[in-house]
N, C-alpha and C positions, 0 to 999 in steps of 0.2 A: 515589523517590516524587514524582509530579507535584505541583507547587504546586496547592492546591485551586482557586485562581482560574482556572487553566489546564486543569483536569481535563476540563471539557466539550469542550474544543477541541483538546487534544493527548492522544492515547491513550498515547504513550510517547516518551521521550527517551533515547537511548542513545549514549554516547560509546564509540567503538570504536578499537582499535589491533590490527589483525589481520595476522598473517604467514601468507600463503597458500602459501608455499613456492616458487612459480614463477609467471611471468606467465600470464595466462589470461583467461577471460571468465566472469563471474558472472551468473546469471539474476536479473533483478528481476521477481518474480511479481506477478500481479494481487492486489488486496486491496480492502477496503472503506474504507480511509483513503488520503489523499493522502500521498505520500512526499516529505519535505523533507530534503535532505542538504547538509551543510556540510563539505566535505573540507578536510583540513589537510595542508600540505606539497606536494601535487600536486593539480591540478584533477581532477574526476571525469569520466572519458571514458565517456559513456553515450549510448545511442540506442535506439530501438525495434527489436526483432528484425525483419529483413526490410525495414527502411526506412533504408538507409544515409544518406540525406539528413538524418535526424534526429540523427545522431551528432555530438557536439561535446565538447570539453573545457571544463568549466564550474566556476567556483569556488563556485557555489551552484546547486542544482537543486530545483525543486518540480514534481513530476509529478502530473497529475490521475488520476482513476480511469480504468482501462483494462481491457480483456478480452483482453490479449495480453502477452507478456513483453517486458521491456527487457533490454538487454545492457550490462553494465558491464565495460569492458576495464581490466585492471590489470597492474601490473608485479610483483605478488607480495606487495605490502605496501600496506595501506590504513589511513588514519587520518582520523578526523573525528567528527562528531555527526550522528545520523540521528533524525528525528522522524516519527511517524505523526500526521497532522493529520486531524481529523474533518471531515465536510462542514460542520458548524456552524463549525468553526475556520477554514475557508476564508473565510467571510463576516466573522467577527469579527476575525481576525488580518490578513487581506489585503484585505478590503473587497469581495470579489466571490464569487458563488456558485461552488461546485465545478464546475458545468457549464461555466463559462468556461475551465476548465483540463482538461476531459476529453480524454484522448488526447494531451495536450501535455506538453512538458518546457520549463519556463521558468526564468529566473534571477530573483534578488531585484530587480534593476533593473526588470524587467518588471512586477512586481506590488507591490513594497514598497520603493520607493527609500529610504525612511527607514532601512531595515535594511541598506543596501548595504555598510556598514563592518563588519558582523558577522563575515564570514570573516576579515578582517584582525585583528580583535580576538581571535578564537579562536586564530589562529596565534601570538599573542604571550602567551597565558595558560598557566599550568601545566595539565598534563593533568587533574589532579583537580578543576579548577575549570570545565571546559568546559561541562558540563551546567548548572551554576549560571549561568554567563554567558548561555547561550542562554535559560534560563527568565526571568532578570531582564530581558533585552532584550524578550522577548515580553510580559512583564507591562507594560512601558512602552508597547508597541504597543497593548495593550488600552486603556490610558488615553488614547492619542492618537486612536484611531478610534472613531467613534460608529456602528458597523455593527450591524445587527440579525441575530439568529439566524433560521434558517428557521422558517416557520410551524410551530406545535406539531404539527399533524396530519401535516405532511410529515415532520418529524423522527421522529414515532412510526412512520409508515409505513416509513421507511428502516430503522429499528431492527428492526422485525418482519420485513421482507423479508430483512435480513441474517441473522437467526436462523433463517430457513427457512420462515416462514409463507407460505401460498399467496397469489398475487396477489388472488384473489377474497376470501379471508378478510380480507386487509388492506384492500381496498376497502370491504368491509362494516363493518370496524372503524372506519374514519375517515369513513364516510358518503358516499363518492364512488362514481361509476361507475368501472369499470375504465379506461375511456378517459380520464376526467378525472384519475384517479390517475396514469396513465401520463404525461400532459402535465405534471403538477406534479413528478413524480419526475425526469423528463428535464430539466425546467427547473432543478431544484435541483442534480443531480449529474452529468448528462450521460449516464447510462445508463437503459435502460428498467427497469421493475420486475422483469421476468424476468431481465435481466442482473445487477441488484443481488442477486437471490436466488441466481443461479448463482455469482457471485463469492463471496458469503458462504459458500455450501456448499463451494466450493473452498478457501477460507481455513480453514474448520473441518477439512477433511481434511488440510490441510498440517500443522496442529498435532498430528495424530495419527500422522503418518508416522514409522516407526521405533519407535513405542511399542506399536502393536497390529498384527496381521496386516492386509493390505490388504482382505481380505473383511470383516473386522470394521469397519474404517474406513469402507468403503463403506456398510455397514448403518447405522452410527451417524450418518452424515452425510446419509442420505436418498437415496443413489444406488440404482438398480435392482439393481445387482450390481457385482462387482469390475471386470468388463469396462467397465461404464459409467463408473466412476471413472477407469479408465485412459484411456478415450477423451477424457474431459473434461480430464485432465492434458495429454495430447498437444495438445489444442486450445488450452488456456489458458496452459500453461507451455512448450509446444514440445518436451516430452519426457514419457515415462512417469514415474510417481512414483519407481520404484526408480533410474532414471537420476539424478533430482534428488538423491536420498539419497546416491548414490555421489559426486556432484559436491560436495555441501555437507558431507558427513560421511564422507570416505574411510576414516576409522579405524573407522567403525561396523560391527560384525559383524552379519550378517543373522540376527537372532534369530527371525525369522518367515519362513522360506523360502516363496516363493510364485511362481507363474508370472505373467507379465505378460499375462493374458488380455485380448484385445481390443486389444493394442498395435499401432500402425501404424508403428512405427519399429524 
């Protein structure tokens, strides 16, 4: 459970120790939060898919919002702590809008030098204490920085777009023209309102994969049909949804057989 003082800024904190069986490449999918990873034992070898110049081994990574997948290269075993940081958290914890990090992968030294020793401290603490150490460090960061959250109407707009409201409905709700709303949203998170809505829908569909048939997931998330969902997955994740399921959960039996209608791969 996230400390109450951090809850508006950190959606999740997860300590992981995963045996992946063999070396490979893990997909880092788009989402509506920034991804903050603190690897332990070995640096994280990560870059954007199709952009080899972005790949590097880093002891801390903070990646901004993006509408394309990342690739994490691993030796079969990964240990560390991963956090999902909200757009408000980017301002309050790192002192800059999420837009400044959109499409980028940076290290702590680039955005929060005061936290540069966090990876080393994590490496020396017991496994069961890692989440606590990260939370306590971020609470200290809250006390140090005097950063302001996004404007209330912008935060409300982002939340509604993420949940699937239309851009026009959101503009009407906050009292702005679509153009002005687009300017404010891009300035805050680096994506257009349409992209925020699209990534939010993709994120919701990801949570349903393997739980319900693809056609039902498409209907529940607001896609036109299963083929539409599959095309969006190919575009945003670099693969159809069933390919991602096989990669992430090779042990999972296909309880809902279905064809990959509309797949381009």
